[in-house]
C-alpha positions as CSV (number, residue, x, y, z in Angstrom):
1,M,9.3,-35.4,-19.3
2,S,9.7,-31.7,-18.3
3,H,8.8,-28.9,-20.6
4,P,11.9,-26.7,-21.6
5,A,10.0,-23.5,-21.1
6,A,9.0,-24.6,-17.5
7,D,12.6,-25.7,-16.7
8,R,13.9,-22.3,-17.7
9,Y,12.0,-20.7,-14.7
10,Q,12.8,-23.4,-12.1
11,P,14.6,-22.5,-8.8
12,D,18.4,-22.1,-9.1
13,S,18.0,-21.7,-12.9
14,P,20.0,-19.2,-14.9
15,Y,16.8,-17.0,-15.0
16,A,16.8,-17.1,-11.2
17,W,20.4,-15.8,-11.1
18,L,19.5,-13.0,-13.6
19,R,16.6,-12.1,-11.5
20,L,19.0,-11.8,-8.5
21,A,21.3,-9.5,-10.5
22,V,18.5,-7.1,-11.5
23,A,17.1,-7.2,-7.9
24,L,20.6,-6.1,-6.7
25,V,20.4,-3.0,-9.0
26,I,16.9,-2.2,-7.7
27,G,18.0,-2.6,-4.1
28,S,21.1,-0.5,-4.4
29,V,19.0,2.4,-5.9
30,A,15.9,2.1,-3.7
31,C,17.9,1.9,-0.4
32,V,19.4,5.4,-0.9
33,G,16.8,6.4,1.7
34,S,18.6,4.6,4.4
35,W,21.9,6.5,3.8
36,S,21.3,9.9,2.4
37,V,20.0,11.4,5.7
38,V,23.1,10.0,7.5
39,V,25.4,12.0,5.3
40,V,23.5,15.2,5.5
41,L,23.0,15.0,9.3
42,P,25.7,17.6,10.1
43,A,24.3,19.9,7.4
44,M,20.8,19.6,8.8
45,Q,22.0,20.4,12.3
46,G,23.4,23.7,11.1
47,E,20.6,24.4,8.6
48,F,17.8,24.1,11.2
49,D,19.8,25.1,14.3
50,T,19.1,22.0,16.4
51,L,20.9,19.7,18.7
52,R,22.3,16.3,17.6
53,A,19.2,14.5,18.8
54,G,17.0,16.8,16.7
55,A,19.2,16.4,13.7
56,S,18.9,12.6,14.1
57,L,15.1,12.9,13.9
58,P,14.8,12.7,10.1
59,Y,16.8,9.4,10.2
60,T,14.5,8.0,12.9
61,C,11.4,9.0,10.8
62,A,12.9,7.4,7.7
63,M,13.6,4.2,9.6
64,L,10.0,4.2,11.0
65,G,8.6,4.7,7.5
66,F,11.0,2.0,6.2
67,G,9.8,-0.4,8.9
68,V,6.1,0.1,8.2
69,G,6.9,-0.2,4.5
70,Q,8.5,-3.6,5.0
71,I,5.1,-5.0,6.2
72,V,2.9,-3.2,3.7
73,M,5.2,-3.8,0.7
74,G,5.7,-7.5,1.8
75,R,2.0,-8.0,2.0
76,V,1.5,-6.5,-1.4
77,A,4.3,-8.7,-2.9
78,D,2.7,-11.8,-1.4
79,R,-0.6,-10.9,-3.1
80,Y,0.4,-9.3,-6.4
81,G,4.0,-10.0,-7.0
82,I,7.1,-7.8,-6.6
83,T,6.5,-5.6,-9.6
84,V,3.8,-3.5,-7.8
85,P,6.0,-2.6,-4.8
86,I,8.9,-1.6,-7.1
87,V,6.7,0.8,-9.0
88,V,5.1,2.3,-5.9
89,G,8.5,2.5,-4.2
90,A,10.0,4.5,-7.1
91,L,7.1,7.0,-7.1
92,L,7.3,7.5,-3.3
93,L,11.0,8.0,-3.4
94,G,10.8,10.5,-6.3
95,A,8.1,12.5,-4.4
96,G,9.9,12.2,-1.1
97,Y,13.2,13.5,-2.3
98,A,11.5,16.4,-4.1
99,A,9.6,17.3,-1.0
100,A,12.8,17.1,1.1
101,G,14.6,19.4,-1.2
102,L,11.8,22.0,-0.8
103,S,11.6,21.7,3.0
104,Q,11.8,24.9,5.0
105,S,11.8,23.3,8.5
106,L,13.2,20.3,10.3
107,W,9.7,18.9,10.7
108,Q,9.0,19.1,7.0
109,F,12.3,17.4,6.2
110,A,11.6,14.7,8.8
111,A,8.0,14.2,7.5
112,A,9.2,13.8,3.9
113,H,11.6,11.0,5.1
114,G,9.0,9.3,7.3
115,L,6.0,9.3,5.0
116,L,7.6,9.1,1.6
117,I,11.3,8.2,1.4
118,G,11.3,5.5,4.1
119,M,8.2,3.9,2.7
120,G,9.6,4.0,-0.8
121,S,13.0,2.5,0.2
122,A,11.2,-0.5,1.7
123,A,10.5,-1.8,-1.8
124,G,14.2,-2.4,-2.2
125,F,14.7,-4.7,0.8
126,S,12.4,-7.3,2.3
127,P,10.0,-7.7,-0.6
128,L,13.0,-8.3,-2.9
129,I,14.5,-10.7,-0.4
130,S,11.3,-12.7,0.0
131,D,10.8,-12.9,-3.8
132,L,14.4,-14.2,-4.3
133,S,13.9,-16.8,-1.6
134,H,11.3,-18.5,-3.8
135,W,13.6,-18.7,-6.7
136,F,16.4,-20.6,-4.9
137,R,16.6,-23.9,-3.0
138,R,20.2,-25.2,-3.0
139,H,21.7,-21.7,-2.8
140,R,18.9,-19.9,-0.9
141,G,21.2,-18.5,1.8
142,L,23.6,-17.1,-0.8
143,A,20.8,-15.6,-2.9
144,V,19.1,-13.9,0.1
145,V,22.3,-12.3,1.3
146,C,23.2,-11.2,-2.2
147,G,19.8,-9.6,-2.6
148,A,20.1,-8.0,0.8
149,S,23.5,-6.6,-0.2
150,G,21.7,-4.0,-2.3
151,S,21.2,-1.9,0.8
152,Y,24.9,-2.1,1.6
153,L,25.9,-1.4,-2.0
154,A,23.7,1.7,-1.6
155,G,25.8,2.5,1.5
156,V,29.0,2.3,-0.5
157,I,27.9,4.4,-3.5
158,W,25.4,7.0,-2.3
159,P,27.4,8.6,0.6
160,Q,30.2,9.4,-1.9
161,V,27.7,10.7,-4.5
162,I,25.8,12.8,-1.9
163,T,29.0,14.2,-0.3
164,W,30.1,15.4,-3.8
165,G,26.6,16.8,-4.4
166,L,26.7,18.7,-1.0
167,A,30.1,20.2,-1.8
168,N,29.3,21.3,-5.3
169,H,25.5,21.9,-5.6
170,G,24.1,22.1,-2.0
171,W,21.8,19.8,-0.2
172,R,18.6,20.9,-1.9
173,A,19.8,20.3,-5.5
174,T,21.3,17.0,-4.4
175,H,17.9,15.8,-3.2
176,F,16.3,16.8,-6.5
177,G,19.0,14.8,-8.3
178,I,18.3,11.7,-6.3
179,A,14.5,12.0,-7.0
180,V,15.3,12.0,-10.8
181,A,17.8,9.1,-10.5
182,V,15.4,6.7,-8.7
183,L,12.6,7.2,-11.2
184,V,14.9,6.8,-14.2
185,I,16.4,3.6,-13.0
186,M,13.7,1.8,-11.1
187,L,10.6,2.2,-13.3
188,P,12.1,0.7,-16.5
189,L,13.3,-2.3,-14.6
190,A,10.1,-3.1,-12.8
191,P,8.3,-5.1,-15.6
192,F,11.2,-7.7,-15.5
193,F,9.8,-9.1,-12.3
194,R,6.3,-9.9,-13.6
195,R,6.8,-13.7,-13.6
196,Q,6.0,-15.5,-10.3
197,P,7.1,-19.0,-9.0
198,S,5.0,-22.0,-9.9
199,A,2.4,-23.6,-7.6
200,A,4.6,-26.7,-7.4
201,T,7.5,-24.6,-6.0
202,F,5.3,-23.2,-3.3
203,A,3.9,-26.6,-2.4
204,A,7.3,-28.2,-1.9
205,A,8.5,-25.2,0.2
206,E,5.4,-25.3,2.4
207,A,5.8,-29.0,3.2
208,K,9.5,-28.6,4.1
209,S,9.0,-25.6,6.4
210,A,6.1,-27.3,8.2
211,G,8.2,-30.3,9.0
212,A,11.1,-28.2,10.2
213,R,8.9,-26.1,12.4
214,G,7.4,-29.2,14.0
215,D,10.9,-30.6,14.8
216,L,11.8,-27.2,16.4
217,G,8.8,-27.4,18.8
218,L,7.7,-23.8,18.4
219,S,4.6,-22.4,16.8
220,A,4.9,-20.0,13.9
221,G,3.8,-17.1,16.2
222,Q,6.4,-18.0,18.9
223,L,9.2,-18.2,16.4
224,Q,8.1,-14.9,14.8
225,L,8.1,-13.2,18.2
226,L,11.6,-14.5,19.1
227,L,13.0,-13.3,15.8
228,C,11.4,-9.9,16.3
229,I,13.0,-9.5,19.7
230,A,16.4,-10.6,18.4
231,G,16.1,-8.4,15.4
232,F,15.2,-5.3,17.4
233,A,18.1,-5.8,19.9
234,C,20.8,-6.4,17.3
235,C,19.8,-3.3,15.3
236,V,19.7,-1.0,18.3
237,A,23.4,-2.0,18.7
238,M,24.1,-1.8,15.0
239,A,22.8,1.8,14.7
240,M,25.4,3.4,16.8
241,P,28.3,3.2,14.4
242,Q,26.2,3.3,11.2
243,V,24.2,6.4,12.1
244,H,26.8,8.4,14.0
245,I,30.1,7.6,12.5
246,V,30.0,10.7,10.3
247,A,29.1,13.0,13.2
248,Y,31.6,11.1,15.5
249,C,34.5,11.9,13.1
250,G,33.4,15.5,12.9
251,D,33.4,15.8,16.7
252,L,36.9,14.2,16.9
253,G,38.2,16.9,14.4
254,Y,38.7,14.5,11.5
255,G,35.9,16.0,9.3
256,V,32.7,14.6,8.0
257,A,34.3,13.6,4.7
258,R,36.5,11.1,6.6
259,G,33.4,9.8,8.4
260,A,31.6,9.3,5.1
261,E,34.6,7.3,3.9
262,M,34.4,5.1,6.9
263,L,30.7,4.6,6.4
264,S,31.3,3.6,2.8
265,L,34.2,1.3,3.9
266,M,31.9,-0.3,6.5
267,M,29.2,-0.9,3.9
268,L,31.7,-2.3,1.3
269,L,33.1,-4.8,3.7
270,G,29.6,-5.5,4.9
271,I,28.8,-6.7,1.4
272,I,31.7,-9.2,1.7
273,S,30.4,-10.3,5.1
274,R,26.9,-10.8,3.7
275,I,28.0,-12.9,0.8
276,G,30.2,-14.9,3.1
277,S,27.4,-15.5,5.5
278,G,25.3,-16.8,2.7
279,F,27.9,-19.5,1.9
280,I,28.0,-20.4,5.7
281,A,24.2,-20.5,6.1
282,D,23.9,-22.9,3.2
283,R,26.3,-25.2,5.1
284,I,25.3,-24.8,8.8
285,G,21.9,-23.2,8.7
286,G,20.5,-19.7,9.3
287,A,20.3,-19.9,13.1
288,A,23.9,-20.9,13.7
289,T,25.1,-18.2,11.2
290,L,23.0,-15.6,12.9
291,A,24.6,-16.5,16.3
292,L,28.1,-16.2,14.8
293,G,27.3,-12.8,13.4
294,S,25.9,-11.5,16.6
295,L,28.9,-12.6,18.6
296,M,31.3,-10.9,16.2
297,Q,29.3,-7.7,16.1
298,G,29.7,-7.5,19.8
299,V,33.4,-7.8,19.5
300,A,33.5,-4.9,17.0
301,L,31.5,-2.7,19.2
302,F,33.9,-3.4,22.1
303,L,36.8,-2.3,19.9
304,Y,35.2,1.1,19.4
305,L,35.5,1.8,23.1
306,W,39.3,1.6,22.9
307,F,40.3,3.1,19.6
308,D,39.5,6.6,18.4
309,G,42.5,7.6,16.3
310,L,41.9,8.3,12.6
311,Q,43.7,5.2,11.3
312,S,42.3,3.0,14.0
313,L,38.8,4.1,13.3
314,Y,39.2,3.1,9.7
315,V,40.3,-0.3,10.8
316,V,37.6,-0.7,13.4
317,S,34.9,0.5,11.1
318,G,36.1,-2.1,8.5
319,I,36.1,-4.8,11.1
320,F,32.5,-3.8,12.1
321,G,31.4,-4.0,8.5
322,L,33.0,-7.5,8.1
323,F,31.4,-8.7,11.3
324,Q,27.8,-7.4,11.2
325,G,27.0,-7.5,7.5
326,G,25.4,-10.9,7.4
327,I,23.2,-10.6,10.5
328,V,20.0,-9.0,9.2
329,P,19.5,-11.3,6.1
330,M,19.8,-14.3,8.3
331,Y,16.4,-13.6,9.8
332,A,15.0,-14.0,6.3
333,V,16.9,-17.3,5.9
334,V,15.5,-18.6,9.2
335,I,12.0,-17.6,8.3
336,R,12.2,-19.5,5.0
337,E,13.5,-22.5,6.8
338,Y,10.7,-22.7,9.4
339,L,7.7,-20.5,8.4
340,P,5.1,-20.8,5.5
341,A,6.4,-19.9,2.1
342,K,3.3,-18.1,0.9
343,Q,3.5,-15.8,3.9
344,A,7.2,-15.0,3.3
345,G,6.7,-11.5,2.2
346,V,4.7,-10.3,5.2
347,R,6.6,-12.4,7.7
348,I,10.0,-11.3,6.5
349,G,8.7,-7.8,6.3
350,L,7.5,-7.9,9.9
351,V,10.9,-9.0,11.2
352,M,12.7,-6.5,9.0
353,S,10.4,-3.7,10.1
354,V,11.3,-4.5,13.7
355,T,15.0,-4.5,12.8
356,V,14.5,-1.1,11.2
357,L,12.6,0.1,14.3
358,G,15.7,-1.0,16.3
359,M,17.9,1.1,13.9
360,A,15.5,4.1,14.4
361,V,15.5,3.7,18.2
362,G,19.2,3.1,18.3
363,G,20.1,6.0,16.1
364,Y,17.9,8.4,18.1
365,L,18.9,7.0,21.5
366,S,22.6,7.4,20.7
367,G,22.0,11.0,19.9
368,V,20.2,11.5,23.2
369,I,23.0,9.8,25.1
370,F,25.6,12.0,23.3
371,D,23.7,15.1,24.2
372,Y,23.5,14.0,27.9
373,F,27.1,12.9,28.3
374,S,28.8,14.9,25.6
375,S,30.5,11.7,24.6
376,Y,29.8,8.6,22.5
377,R,31.4,6.2,24.9
378,M,28.2,5.6,26.8
379,A,26.4,5.1,23.5
380,F,28.8,2.4,22.5
381,L,28.2,0.7,25.9
382,N,24.5,0.9,25.3
383,G,25.0,-0.8,22.0
384,L,26.9,-3.6,23.7
385,A,24.2,-4.2,26.2
386,W,21.5,-4.6,23.4
387,N,23.8,-6.9,21.5
388,L,24.0,-9.2,24.5
389,V,20.2,-9.5,24.5
390,N,20.3,-10.4,20.8
391,L,23.1,-13.0,21.3
392,S,21.2,-14.7,24.2
393,V,18.0,-15.2,22.2
394,V,19.8,-16.3,19.0
395,C,22.0,-18.8,20.9
396,W,19.0,-20.3,22.5
397,L,17.3,-20.7,19.2
398,M,20.5,-22.2,17.6
399,L,20.9,-24.8,20.3
400,R,17.2,-25.8,20.1
401,A,17.6,-26.2,16.3
402,R,20.7,-28.3,16.7
403,R,18.9,-30.6,19.2
404,A,16.0,-31.0,16.8
405,A,18.2,-31.9,13.9
406,P,18.2,-35.6,13.0
407,P,21.4,-37.4,13.8
408,A,22.0,-38.2,10.1
409,Q,21.9,-34.5,9.3
410,L,24.3,-33.6,12.1
411,A,26.7,-36.3,10.9
412,A,26.5,-35.0,7.3
413,E,27.2,-31.4,8.5
414,A,30.2,-32.6,10.5
415,G,31.6,-34.4,7.5
416,R,31.5,-31.4,5.2
């Protein structure tokens, strides 16, 4: 007979869903570091008198810090639980935004983003995703993508808040305001996450992932490498619209405010995409869902080559958000399907850090291409090429997983 107190904290329990809701709040606040620098990019270019590539440098530094933070914070979460990364992340974000507001040069501004803001924001992504993956079995795909939607919810809310702050108080005061907000919201919520999954939950997950990995015919290291390659390639492609849409609209004469609106629209529809991909992943598996998302992202990038009117850019940006939103969380779903559960934090963190590196490289590379060609057309083509690399790797993995699936499982999926 099970104990009522123990049942309360089982996977897929009401407590697990409450934990997901609080995690979503933490993620939407912590991931401000991924978006604030995008909105202030044009202001930084004028403030520090630099080219577009130079103005893109703080974003690249933030993404590099975010990437390193995924591994470090993931390792800490595996060892001590998620509460410690949340507290540390809040303190780093507070210090980082205060330092950014005091910056007197581009290098100081970039260093604040790389060493503090990026590292702090990492607490709101892969450590939260890996933690949530332990609290769900039946609805793991849905839970993971909902948790990952915190970063996109941040992309919906923060660009509008920061645009208002820039217009009314200036960029320095806006950064100080963000520093206060993250401390006030994140620190009081951190103690909620002190409880960790039971030993029985971990044991069951370990047995299931070991069997699936054996059927796939790849070692843990080989699968990790493939996921890292795919993740890097997809995010180099993804960075072009996400990082440069504000500046792109400014160059076209539509104004940076229109670009910020497109970015928010992209992120809002990306949330819908992420949640939808969770439902799909719970039915057809993470690898197949990842391949579908990669294909559709390529379609959206292709559309950017042909449409640059104001209304059409709103439409294409919305399509891009709908198509690509579920891609990155699927790497976490695949990891939890095939790799050891007790290493989920560091393994998800490693793949996520590579995706962030792809965003950093893609954002900077797009700026370099723009400076060379004085046009974003070649940057979009560059994104398409990287997306093809991602699609090739993911399709190979999907087909291998399908061949490894037992006939009974395939028949069950076909009958759904």
